[in-house]
C-alpha positions, 0 to 999 in steps of 0.5 A: 500500500505504501509503495502504491501511494508513493508512486501515485503522489510522487512523494517518498512516504515513510513506513505506514506505522500502526496500519494493522492495528484497527478494525476500521482504521486507519485511512490510507491518506495517513501514510504520508503524514508525520507520525507526530501529526497523526498522533495529535489528530488521533488524540483530538479525534479520540476526545471528540469520540468521547464527546459523541459517546457522552451525547448518545449515552445521554439519549440511551440513559433517557430511554432507560429512565423512561422505561424504569419510570413506568407505573402501574395502578394498585388499589390501597385501603383508605386509612381514613374511611373503612371499606373505601379504597384509593387508586394510586400509581407505583413504579413498576421497576424496583430502584435497586434492580433498575440501577444494577441492570439497565442503569449499570448497562447504560453507564458502563455500555462503552466499556462493556461493548468495547470488550465484546467488539474487541473479542468478536473483531479479533476472531474470538481471541482476547485482546488487552484494550477491553479488559484493561478499560474495564479494570481502569474504569473500576479504579477511576470510578472507585478512587477518583470519583469517591475523592471528588464526591467526598470533597465536593460537599461544603463542610460540615455537611455530610452525605450518608449511604441510605441503603447500606446493606445493598451498598455492602453487597455491591461493594463485596462483589465489586471487589470479588469480581476482580479477585475472581478475574485474577483467580480465573486467569492466574490460578485455576487454569493459567492463561485459559478461560474454560467454559464453566468459568465463563458461565460462572462469571456471567451468572454472577451478574444476576446473582448480584442483582438478586442479593442486592434486591433481597438486601433492600427488602431487609431479607438479611436483617438481623435486627427487628424491623421498625413496623411503624416506620415500614407502615409509614413508607407504605402509606401512599397518597394519590396524586392530584390531577389537572382538569384533563386527568393528568397527574401533577408533580405537586399538591395545590396546598403546597403551591398556595403556601409558597404564594403566601411565603412569597408575599402579596407585594412582590411585583411578579407576573403569574408566569414568574411566580409559577417559575419560582415554585417550579424551581422550588419543586425541582430543588426538592424532587427525588431524582434517580441515578439515571437523571444525574447521569443524564445531567452530567453528560449535558453539563459537558455538551451545553445541553438542556438542564434537568434542573430548573435554572432561573434568570438572575432577577428571579434567582435573587428573589428565590434566594431571598424567599428560600433564606427568609426563615432564618432571617425573618424578624419575629415581630412579636419579639419582646423587648428582651431576647427570648428563648426559642422552643425548637430543639435540634435532635442530637444524634446519640452516635455523634460525640460533637457538641452542637452550637447555636443561638438560643433564639434567632430574633432579638429586640433592643431599645436604642437607649440601652446601648447594648444587646446580649446574644446568647450562644448555647452548647448541647451535647458533650461539654468536656472540651473547649469549643471555639466559634465565630460571630460576624455582624452583617448590615441590614437597614442598620449600618455598622459604625453608625447604628451599632459597633461591628463585631467580627471575632472568635470566642471560646466556650470553656470546658464545662460551660454550656452557654456564653453571652456576647455583647454587641454595642448599639450607638444611641445618637439621640436622633429620631430614626425608624426601627433598624435591623442587622444580622449576626452570623454564627460559624465555626473556625477552620478545623473546629468541625472535629469537636463541634457542629452547628445547629439550626439557629445560626443567624440571629436578627437584631432589631434596634427599636427607636425608644424616643417615641411610643410608635406609629400603628398601621396595617401591614398591608392595604389589601387582604385577599381571603377565600370564602371558606377560610374561616377567619381573615387574619389582618396584621397591625404593626407598630413601627418607629418606636415601642415605648410604653403601653399604647392602644388603638381602636378598630371597626369593620365597615361594609363595602359590597360585603354585608355584615352578618351575611358575609362576615361577622362585624367587629369593633374593639380595642387592640392593646400593645404592651411596652415593646410589642410591635405586632398584633393580629385582628381576626374577623370571622368570614361566613361561607354561605355556599352560594355562587357569588362575585367577589365581595369586600369590606374594610377594617379601619383603625382610629383613636390611638392612645398612649401617645401613639399615632396612626400611620398611612395605612389606616384602613385595609380592604378585605376582599372575599374571593369566591372559591370558584374564582379562586380555584380558577386562578389557582388552576391557571398557575398550577398549569403554568407550574406543570408546564415548567416541570414537564420541560425537565422531563427526559421523555421526548415526544417527537423528532421535532422536539429533539431537533429543536433541543439539539440545535439550540444552546441549553435546549433553547433556554437562552435566558439562563445560558452561560458562556460554557453552554455555548462552548459545549454546544458548539463542540457537540453540535454535529453529534447532537444533530446526528443523534436527533435522528434516534427515535424519541423516547415516547415511542414504544415505551422507550425501548425503540430508543434503547436499542437504536442508541445502543447500536450507535454506542456500539458503532462509536465504541468500535471506532474508539477501540481503533483510535485508542489502539492506533494512538497508543501505537503511535506514541509508544503506549501499550494497549494495557496502559492506553486502556487504564488511562485514556480510554478509562478516563474518557468513558468515565467522565460523564459519570464523574459529573453525575456523581458530583451533582448527586453528591451536592443535590441528593440527601444521601450518598447512594446516587453519588457513590452507591452505584460505583461499586455496583457498576464495577461488579457489573463491568466484570460479570457482564462486560467480561462474562458475556464475551468470555462466554461467547468466545469459550463456546466458540473455541469449545466447538472447535475442541480448542481452549480459549486463551486469555493471557494474564500478563499485564492484566493480572498485575493490574487487577492485583494492584487494583484489588489492594487499592480497593481494599484500602479505599473501602476501608476508608469509606467504612471508617468514615461512616463510623468515626465522628472525626469524619462526620460519620458519613461516607461523604463530606464532613469536617474540612481537614479530614475530608480533604485528607481522605480525598488526597489519599484516594487520589494517591491510590489512583496515581499509585495504581497507574504508576505501578501498572505502567512500571510493570507493563514496561518491565521495570517491575518483574511479574510472573503471572 
């Protein structure tokens, strides 16, 4: 071939290096290219192929999510009414079974298919690339993904594996799978895989699934099961449905509560409010491992996010609403600080002290010139504990209204509370009431001895003490449903709280009629010294008749004690007809459902797929970042190509499943050729190319998926719980299936199926040692308080130490495997 090309071009070409390494590649035109240029081009092509695999794997995982999210209807006894049944929908697929079968196949399909294609392409003779990639991916998944997930969580937060029995079973088989590989290749029948060994290897795959399923169902539980807890998990609530009978992702009372939290004065459209509520649902909704895997791939390619991203304006409002519970002023606070009633539950196995404010709100008269904050400790008191306080301006300004505080304090051994004084500046000038915040935190390294409770933000109100105050309604308009029972109207006392004052109030008809639509009221409200809010309750009469909205007024008059009346002297209470209210709520609920449906992985048409493929961030340009545009530009070819794959709505997702699996197989075959040729051009052995470049490229989407799951999930199951399961499935399916096919083929010819142990057995042995060390660290993290008693997160220094150890184990694995492959370490398999 080289001579023919040389004669044709008239150029003296070098020897066509690595021309026999691939099944489909190289191309003849490469013959005259410099080797360095070819190596660079092959490396770039390899990266681009990994990008393509990530995109088609996204579609593949979407089909799996569609398949495993199928539901069936069951009848369930109504706990509230005898002889009545509720019809509810439950998932057809068990989560554990789905994760270890379709999910594991989806995340590991490139490695598994590479092994199968390599054996079939080599005429049923074993190669090094497929098995090496499986071992290399296992090492990267266990060591590097665990390292990243441990450190990804902000200290001192933790994530714990919830299904621990399932985790231990998959961890055992994730280790045993590679020990079994070593035993087969180096102990039982050296360099030969017998048919019975291949059969056992393949049958271990369903064995793992069955044992994990039994573990999830507490089949191996030695302790008594808490039946009350089990009963609660079985209580099912039928979902609410819209006007068309389709189930909603939320309940309407949740929507109404969110609107109340948002406030009536927020200048937002109905669409904006719906988007804010959808963001709240998106943040709290349960997500499967498949969804995290899909999101990981879309992060790489600038695809449509499965998390609802808000525009900057709405994100600011959402953050304010989200944090309002910890920063809100309790307007019924007394003049002196009060002690809160709520109590954090202390984990009896956690030996760290819990530090928090005794209350989250304080009010102080300006003339007293100081406010005493109390920090309390619960739990162990036999050690010194340090904490830090920092003031944050609200409407009050440091240096003008109060003295800024930013320092560390120590709670001595045996001390259960500590009072800290913040000085208030009395300027003898009239000012409105002002506020500032005090934040409680732990210094670096203190997470080992202490943890923060729920009350870490205190709000201090400086009350102007030169005036008795101004009394007014908080809102000029109040909307209530006819069936609400009582309209609660808030009166506030601002710009002073000195002395005992009062104000009279009365109701007046507008178009609502007293005694028919509401109970008339006329009385006096008394504010004690320091009180700054009161509630007026007006009974609303529900006459069960269809009628238009009606209103009445509540007005205040005749203040006493020196108080004055503010600008809101009257509030109009509008009684909304329940039918009209229901119409408004239904409209907003429909908008919320539209926003939630956009997050679905199920595609209904080819048109929708092409629209998502050809637009940055799935067409959501308002929230697209610079990285989305870069990823979209690089992945545009793959996105458009794979938009031809049938939508997941067809055939329940199965058609998408098989078509995308075909594309993955095709790309994997090309990856095998490109990786082998690239390794040949730069002088890397196949075993080293497999455990480094190929393993890293195929595992990159899983890396992003696990990090997203670690930050957003409440447990560690979706972050690292599936790593061990995938590692075992890689061997039992990724090697068991091609070994079984090849062993049957050679058995039919009365010849042995030869698999050279060589570099593979050493790599497996090194990984097994790293696996033991890594799993030991994860187990110790779960049971030692120094790590936060959880697999992920915890105190800053210990978590980074663990991550660094995992990284060094992975580097050590690569280094030792490379040294052995090139003869620097003598190894006789």
